[in-house]
C-alpha positions as CSV (number, residue, x, y, z in Angstrom):
1,M,-8.5,151.2,-52.3
2,K,-4.9,151.5,-50.8
3,Q,-4.3,154.2,-53.9
4,F,-7.3,156.4,-53.3
5,S,-6.6,156.3,-49.4
6,T,-2.8,157.5,-50.4
7,Y,-4.3,160.2,-52.5
8,I,-6.4,161.5,-49.3
9,L,-4.0,161.3,-47.5
10,L,-1.7,163.4,-49.6
11,F,-4.5,166.1,-50.2
12,F,-4.5,166.6,-46.2
13,C,-0.9,166.8,-46.2
14,F,-1.4,169.5,-48.9
15,L,-4.1,171.6,-47.8
16,T,-2.2,171.4,-44.1
17,V,1.0,173.0,-46.1
18,T,-1.1,175.7,-48.0
19,S,-3.0,176.6,-44.7
20,S,0.7,176.9,-43.1
21,F,1.7,179.3,-46.1
22,A,-1.3,181.2,-45.9
23,Q,-0.9,182.4,-42.2
24,I,2.7,183.2,-42.9
25,D,1.8,185.2,-45.3
26,K,-1.2,186.7,-42.8
27,Q,1.5,187.3,-39.9
28,K,4.3,189.3,-42.6
29,Q,1.3,191.4,-43.9
30,L,0.1,192.2,-40.0
31,E,3.8,193.3,-39.2
32,E,4.2,195.2,-42.1
33,K,0.7,197.0,-41.2
34,R,2.0,197.0,-38.0
35,Q,5.2,198.8,-38.6
36,A,3.9,201.2,-41.4
37,I,1.3,202.6,-38.2
38,L,3.9,203.0,-35.7
39,K,5.8,204.8,-38.5
40,E,3.0,207.1,-39.2
41,I,2.6,207.8,-35.2
42,K,6.3,208.7,-35.5
43,Q,5.8,211.0,-38.0
44,I,2.6,212.2,-36.5
45,N,4.5,213.0,-33.2
46,S,7.5,214.3,-35.5
47,L,5.5,217.2,-37.7
48,L,2.5,217.8,-35.4
49,F,3.1,217.7,-31.5
50,K,6.8,219.1,-31.8
51,T,5.0,222.7,-31.3
52,R,4.4,223.8,-28.3
53,K,0.4,223.6,-27.4
54,E,0.6,227.7,-26.5
55,E,1.7,228.1,-30.2
56,K,-1.0,226.1,-31.8
57,S,-5.3,227.0,-32.1
58,V,-7.3,224.9,-30.0
59,L,-8.9,223.5,-33.0
60,S,-5.3,222.8,-34.5
61,Q,-4.7,220.8,-31.2
62,V,-8.0,218.8,-31.8
63,E,-7.4,218.2,-35.2
64,D,-3.6,217.0,-34.5
65,L,-4.7,214.7,-31.4
66,N,-7.6,213.0,-33.7
67,Q,-5.0,212.1,-36.1
68,R,-2.9,210.4,-33.3
69,I,-5.8,209.0,-31.8
70,T,-7.1,207.6,-35.2
71,A,-3.0,205.5,-35.9
72,S,-3.6,204.7,-32.0
73,E,-6.5,202.7,-32.5
74,N,-5.5,201.4,-36.0
75,L,-2.3,200.3,-34.1
76,I,-4.0,198.4,-31.5
77,R,-6.6,196.6,-33.9
78,V,-3.9,195.1,-35.9
79,T,-1.8,194.3,-32.8
80,N,-5.1,192.4,-31.5
81,Q,-5.4,190.7,-34.8
82,Q,-1.0,189.5,-34.6
83,A,-2.3,187.9,-31.2
84,N,-5.1,186.1,-32.3
85,L,-3.5,185.0,-35.5
86,L,-0.6,184.1,-32.9
87,T,-3.0,182.1,-30.4
88,R,-4.4,180.3,-33.3
89,N,-0.8,179.4,-34.5
90,I,0.2,178.1,-30.9
91,N,-3.0,175.7,-30.7
92,E,-1.8,174.4,-34.0
93,N,1.6,173.7,-32.8
94,I,0.5,172.2,-29.6
95,N,-1.6,169.8,-31.5
96,K,0.9,168.7,-34.0
97,I,3.7,168.4,-31.1
98,S,1.1,165.8,-29.6
99,A,0.2,164.1,-33.1
100,L,4.0,163.7,-33.9
101,R,4.4,162.6,-29.8
102,E,2.5,160.1,-30.7
103,E,3.6,158.7,-34.2
104,L,7.6,159.1,-32.5
105,K,5.9,156.5,-29.3
106,V,4.8,153.9,-32.1
107,M,7.9,154.4,-34.5
108,K,10.2,153.6,-31.7
109,A,8.6,150.8,-30.1
110,D,8.5,148.9,-33.6
111,Y,11.9,149.9,-33.9
112,A,12.6,148.1,-30.8
113,A,10.8,145.0,-31.7
114,M,13.3,144.9,-35.1
115,I,16.0,145.5,-33.2
116,Q,15.0,142.5,-30.4
117,K,14.4,140.1,-33.4
118,S,17.6,141.3,-35.4
119,Y,19.7,140.3,-32.0
120,K,18.4,137.1,-32.0
121,S,19.8,136.3,-35.3
122,K,22.6,138.6,-35.3
123,N,25.3,136.2,-34.8
124,Q,27.4,135.5,-38.2
125,Q,26.7,132.0,-37.8
126,S,23.2,132.0,-37.9
127,R,23.6,134.5,-41.6
128,V,25.9,131.8,-42.8
129,M,23.3,128.6,-42.4
130,F,20.4,130.9,-43.3
131,L,22.0,131.4,-46.5
132,L,23.5,127.7,-46.7
133,S,20.2,125.8,-46.2
134,S,18.5,127.6,-49.3
135,E,17.3,125.0,-51.5
136,N,19.0,126.8,-55.0
137,F,21.5,129.2,-55.9
138,L,18.0,131.4,-56.5
139,Q,16.6,131.2,-52.9
140,A,20.2,131.9,-51.9
141,Y,20.3,134.8,-54.3
142,K,16.7,136.0,-52.2
143,R,18.1,136.0,-49.1
144,V,21.0,138.0,-49.5
145,Q,18.6,140.6,-51.4
146,Y,16.4,140.2,-48.1
147,M,19.1,140.6,-45.7
148,K,20.3,143.7,-47.6
149,Q,16.6,144.9,-47.3
150,Y,16.5,144.6,-44.2
151,A,19.5,146.3,-42.7
152,A,18.3,149.2,-45.1
153,F,15.0,149.0,-43.4
154,R,16.7,149.3,-40.4
155,K,18.8,152.2,-40.9
156,K,15.4,154.3,-42.7
157,Q,14.0,153.2,-39.2
158,G,16.8,155.4,-37.1
159,E,16.6,158.4,-39.9
160,G,12.9,158.0,-39.4
161,I,12.9,158.3,-35.7
162,K,16.1,161.0,-35.8
163,A,13.7,163.4,-38.2
164,K,10.7,163.2,-36.1
165,T,12.5,163.9,-33.0
166,D,14.2,167.1,-34.9
167,E,11.0,168.1,-36.2
168,L,9.2,168.0,-32.9
169,Q,12.4,169.7,-31.6
170,Q,12.1,172.7,-33.6
171,L,8.1,172.4,-33.5
172,N,8.8,172.8,-29.2
173,A,11.5,175.8,-30.0
174,N,9.2,177.6,-32.3
175,L,6.1,177.2,-29.8
176,I,8.1,178.8,-27.0
177,D,8.8,182.1,-29.8
178,Q,5.4,182.0,-30.9
179,K,4.5,182.3,-27.1
180,K,7.2,185.0,-26.7
181,Q,6.1,186.7,-29.6
182,K,2.2,187.3,-28.3
183,Q,3.4,187.7,-24.8
184,K,5.6,190.8,-26.5
185,L,2.5,192.0,-28.6
186,I,0.1,192.1,-25.5
187,A,2.8,194.2,-23.2
188,E,3.0,196.5,-26.7
189,N,-0.8,196.6,-27.3
190,E,-1.5,197.5,-23.1
191,Q,1.2,200.0,-23.3
192,A,-0.7,201.7,-26.3
193,K,-4.0,201.4,-24.9
194,R,-2.9,203.1,-21.9
195,K,-1.9,206.2,-24.0
196,L,-4.9,206.0,-25.9
197,T,-6.8,206.6,-22.6
198,E,-4.7,209.3,-21.8
199,E,-5.2,210.8,-25.1
200,K,-9.0,210.4,-25.1
201,K,-8.6,212.5,-21.8
202,N,-6.8,215.2,-23.5
203,Q,-9.3,215.1,-26.3
204,Q,-12.3,215.6,-24.3
205,A,-11.0,218.4,-22.6
206,L,-10.0,220.2,-25.5
207,M,-13.7,218.9,-26.9
208,A,-15.5,221.0,-23.7
209,T,-13.4,224.0,-24.8
210,L,-14.2,224.0,-28.0
211,K,-18.3,223.4,-27.1
212,K,-18.3,226.2,-24.7
213,D,-17.1,228.2,-26.8
214,E,-19.1,226.4,-29.9
215,G,-20.1,229.7,-31.4
216,K,-16.6,231.7,-31.6
217,F,-14.8,228.1,-33.1
218,V,-17.6,227.5,-35.5
219,S,-17.1,231.5,-36.9
220,Q,-13.7,230.5,-37.2
221,I,-14.0,227.5,-39.2
222,R,-16.1,229.8,-41.4
223,D,-13.8,232.0,-41.9
224,K,-11.3,230.1,-42.3
225,Q,-13.3,228.1,-45.3
226,K,-13.7,231.9,-46.4
227,E,-10.2,232.8,-46.6
228,A,-9.4,229.5,-48.6
229,D,-12.5,229.8,-51.4
230,A,-10.7,233.7,-51.4
231,I,-7.2,232.2,-52.1
232,D,-8.5,229.6,-54.9
233,R,-10.3,232.1,-56.3
234,Q,-6.9,234.2,-56.8
235,I,-4.7,230.9,-58.0
236,E,-7.6,230.2,-60.6
237,A,-7.8,233.8,-62.1
238,I,-4.0,233.2,-62.2
239,I,-4.3,230.1,-64.2
240,R,-7.1,231.5,-66.6
241,A,-4.3,234.7,-67.1
242,A,-1.7,232.1,-67.7
243,I,-3.9,230.2,-70.1
244,E,-4.8,233.0,-71.9
245,E,-1.3,234.2,-72.1
246,A,0.1,231.0,-73.4
247,N,-2.9,230.9,-75.9
248,R,-1.7,234.7,-77.3
249,I,1.8,233.6,-77.3
250,A,1.0,230.8,-79.7
251,R,-1.2,232.1,-81.6
252,E,1.4,235.2,-82.5
253,K,4.3,232.9,-82.7
254,A,2.0,230.6,-85.1
255,A,1.2,233.7,-86.8
256,A,5.0,234.9,-87.4
257,E,5.8,231.7,-88.3
258,A,3.2,231.5,-91.0
259,K,3.8,234.9,-92.4
260,A,8.0,233.9,-92.8
261,K,7.2,231.1,-94.8
262,G,4.6,232.4,-96.5
263,T,1.8,230.5,-95.8
264,T,-1.6,231.1,-93.8
265,V,-2.1,231.0,-90.1
266,A,-4.6,228.4,-90.6
267,T,-1.9,226.0,-91.9
268,T,0.5,226.9,-89.1
269,T,-1.5,226.3,-86.7
270,K,-2.8,222.9,-88.3
271,N,0.6,221.7,-88.5
272,E,2.3,223.2,-85.3
273,I,-0.5,223.7,-82.7
274,T,-3.4,222.0,-81.5
275,K,-6.4,224.3,-81.6
276,P,-8.0,224.0,-78.0
277,A,-11.6,222.7,-78.0
278,K,-12.4,225.6,-75.4
279,S,-10.4,229.0,-74.8
280,E,-10.0,227.9,-71.1
281,E,-7.6,225.3,-72.5
282,F,-4.1,225.2,-73.1
283,S,-3.0,225.3,-76.7
284,L,-0.5,222.6,-76.9
285,T,2.7,222.0,-78.9
286,A,4.1,218.4,-80.2
287,E,6.7,218.4,-77.3
288,D,3.5,220.1,-74.5
289,K,1.3,216.7,-76.1
290,A,4.1,214.6,-74.8
291,L,5.0,216.2,-71.9
292,A,1.1,215.8,-71.0
293,A,1.1,212.4,-71.9
294,S,4.1,211.1,-69.8
295,F,2.4,213.1,-66.8
296,T,-1.0,211.3,-67.4
297,N,1.4,207.7,-67.4
298,N,2.6,208.7,-64.2
299,K,-0.7,208.7,-62.4
300,G,-0.3,207.2,-59.2
301,K,3.4,207.2,-59.3
302,L,4.3,210.7,-58.9
303,P,6.9,212.2,-56.0
304,W,5.9,214.1,-52.6
305,P,6.1,217.7,-53.2
306,V,8.6,217.5,-49.4
307,E,10.7,214.7,-48.9
308,K,8.8,214.1,-45.7
309,G,5.1,215.2,-44.9
310,M,1.5,213.8,-44.0
311,V,-1.6,215.0,-45.1
312,T,-3.7,217.0,-42.8
313,K,-6.4,217.5,-44.9
314,S,-7.6,215.8,-47.5
315,F,-9.2,217.0,-51.3
316,G,-12.9,217.6,-51.6
317,T,-15.9,218.7,-49.1
318,H,-15.9,216.8,-45.4
319,R,-18.0,218.0,-42.4
320,H,-16.4,218.9,-39.7
321,P,-15.4,216.1,-37.3
322,Q,-16.1,218.7,-33.9
323,F,-18.8,220.5,-35.7
324,P,-21.0,218.1,-37.8
325,N,-23.4,220.9,-39.2
326,V,-20.5,222.5,-40.7
327,T,-18.6,221.4,-43.7
328,T,-15.7,222.5,-45.6
329,N,-14.0,221.9,-48.8
330,N,-10.5,221.9,-49.8
331,S,-9.2,222.3,-53.5
332,G,-6.4,220.4,-52.4
333,V,-4.2,218.7,-50.2
334,E,-2.5,220.3,-46.9
335,I,0.3,218.6,-45.9
336,A,2.3,218.9,-42.5
337,T,6.2,219.2,-42.5
338,S,8.9,219.9,-40.8
339,D,10.3,223.3,-40.3
340,N,12.2,224.7,-43.5
341,S,11.3,221.8,-45.7
342,A,12.7,222.1,-49.2
343,V,9.5,222.4,-51.8
344,R,10.0,220.0,-54.7
345,S,8.6,220.0,-58.4
346,I,6.4,216.3,-58.6
347,F,7.2,216.4,-62.4
348,E,9.0,217.9,-65.1
349,G,7.7,221.3,-66.3
350,Q,7.9,225.0,-66.6
351,V,7.5,227.7,-64.3
352,L,4.1,229.5,-65.3
353,S,3.5,231.7,-62.7
354,I,4.8,232.9,-59.3
355,Q,2.5,235.3,-57.2
356,M,2.6,236.2,-53.9
357,I,-1.1,236.0,-52.3
358,K,-2.5,237.2,-48.7
359,G,-3.2,234.0,-46.5
360,A,-1.2,232.0,-48.5
361,N,2.5,233.5,-48.9
362,K,4.3,232.8,-51.8
363,V,2.8,230.6,-55.0
364,V,4.5,229.0,-57.8
365,I,2.4,227.0,-60.6
366,I,4.0,224.7,-62.7
367,Q,3.0,223.8,-65.9
368,H,3.1,220.1,-67.3
369,G,1.4,220.0,-70.3
370,D,-2.3,220.8,-70.0
371,Y,-1.6,219.8,-66.5
372,L,-0.6,222.4,-63.2
373,S,0.6,222.3,-60.1
374,V,0.3,224.4,-57.5
375,Y,2.5,224.5,-54.2
376,S,0.8,227.2,-51.7
377,N,2.3,228.6,-48.5
378,L,6.0,229.2,-49.8
379,A,8.2,231.0,-46.9
380,T,10.9,231.6,-50.5
381,V,11.2,230.3,-53.9
382,S,14.1,229.5,-55.4
383,V,13.2,229.6,-59.2
384,K,11.7,232.3,-61.3
385,K,8.6,232.8,-64.3
386,G,10.1,230.5,-67.5
387,D,12.4,228.4,-65.6
388,K,12.5,224.6,-66.8
389,V,12.1,222.8,-63.7
390,S,12.9,218.8,-63.4
391,T,11.0,216.0,-61.5
392,K,11.9,216.9,-57.5
393,Q,13.8,219.8,-58.1
394,T,13.8,222.3,-55.4
395,I,11.8,225.2,-56.2
396,G,11.5,226.9,-52.5
397,T,10.6,226.3,-48.9
398,V,7.9,225.8,-46.5
399,A,6.4,228.7,-44.8
400,K,5.2,228.1,-41.2
401,S,1.6,229.1,-40.3
402,A,1.8,231.8,-37.6
403,T,-2.5,231.2,-37.0
404,E,-1.9,227.2,-36.7
405,G,1.8,226.7,-35.1
406,R,2.6,224.0,-38.1
407,T,4.6,223.8,-41.3
408,L,2.2,223.4,-43.6
409,L,2.1,223.1,-47.8
410,K,-1.2,223.7,-49.9
411,F,-0.7,221.7,-52.9
412,Y,-3.1,221.6,-56.3
413,I,-3.3,219.7,-59.3
414,Y,-5.5,221.2,-61.9
415,K,-6.1,219.6,-65.6
416,N,-6.5,223.2,-67.6
417,K,-8.9,225.1,-64.8
418,T,-10.4,221.7,-63.4
419,K,-8.9,220.8,-60.1
420,I,-8.5,217.2,-59.4
421,N,-7.5,215.3,-56.5
422,P,-3.8,214.9,-55.7
423,A,-3.8,211.5,-54.0
424,D,-4.9,209.7,-57.0
425,W,-1.5,211.2,-58.8
426,I,0.8,211.0,-55.7
427,Y,2.4,207.6,-54.5
428,R,1.1,206.5,-51.5
429,M,-0.7,210.1,-50.6
C-alpha cells in the first residue's frame, strides 16, 4: 500500500512538472507570435504609410488601413492570451507558495523538536554512558551507527529547510516578475486598443467616402481588373512565344547534331531531348530537367524576390473587402516594398524574356527548366535576354506606382503556361 501511495505521489509530481513545462512552451510560442505581429506592424508602417495620403488613392488608403487594423486586432488577441496565461501562472504560484509555507512550517516544528531532544542529551558524558551501558559489542556498534544516522538526519533536515526556504523565495520572486509582466502587457494592450479605435474612426471616414461615390470606385476597381487581365494575357502570350521559340531552337539543334553524326533526328531527339507531351510545354534537355527537379525540391524554401516586403494582394479570386458584389482575380501576388528596392531572382536560371508592357512597366521572365518566374513593374533592368542568373542575383529595381502611391512588385510563377500560387513556393510568403 505504501509503495502504491509513493507511485501516486510521483505520478502527480510528474503531471505538475509536465504542466509547468507546457505553460513555459505556450508562453514562449505566444511571445514569438506577438513579436512577429509587432514586426509585421512595423513593416506595414514602413512600407504602406510612408507615402503621404495626398499621393495615394482612397482605395489604396482603405486597403492599407485594413492591413494595419487586422494586424492590430491580432496583436490585441495574442496579448490577451499572454495576459490570461500569466494570470493562471500567478494563481498557480500563489497556491504553490501557500502549500510550501505550510510544508516549511511543519518541517521547522519537527526540526525544533529534534533540536530540543538533542539538546537534552548533547553532553559528551551522556553519549559515553549511552555507549558504555551497551550489553555487548554488537549493541554498542549499533548505538554508534544510530548516533551517526541521527546526526546525518539532523543535517539533512536543516538542508531541507534551507532548500524549501530558497524555493519559497524563488517562487515569490517569480510571482513579482509575473505580475510586472502582466501589468506591462495590459498597458501595451490598452495603448493598442486606443490606436485601433482611432484607426477604425479613420476607416469609417474613408468608407463613407467610398459609399458616397460607390459607382465611381467600383468602376475604378473593374477598370483596374481589366488592365490586370490585359497584362496577364500579354505575359501569357510572351510565355507561349518563348516556349515555341525554345522548342524550335531545340528541334533545329537536334536536327543539326543528327546530321553531323549521320543519324536520324528521331534518334538524337530520343537521346538528348525529352519530347513534350504538348506543344505548349518546354522541350527539356537533361540539364533543364535537373534544374526543374532542383526547383521542385526547393518548394516552400525559395527566397523572396525582394529583400524586404509584404504581400498586399494574394493569389487567386477574392471578393472585394469594401464591395462584396465585386470580385477580383490575381494571377500572382503583389508585394509592397521600399522605394528603389532591388529585385532578385528566386532561383538559378536563364533570362527568357525582357519586355515593356503598358501598365506593368518592365517585365523580366526567368526560366528554371519548365518553371518560370515573372517579375513585373520594374523601373530598371540589370540583365539581358539569355543571361544565366544565380539565386538572389539582382535583376533590376521596383517601380513606384503613380496611381497607388506605393512601390509594388507583381510577381508570378508558372509551370510552362500554368499559373501557380507563389505562396506555396516562397519561404513564409
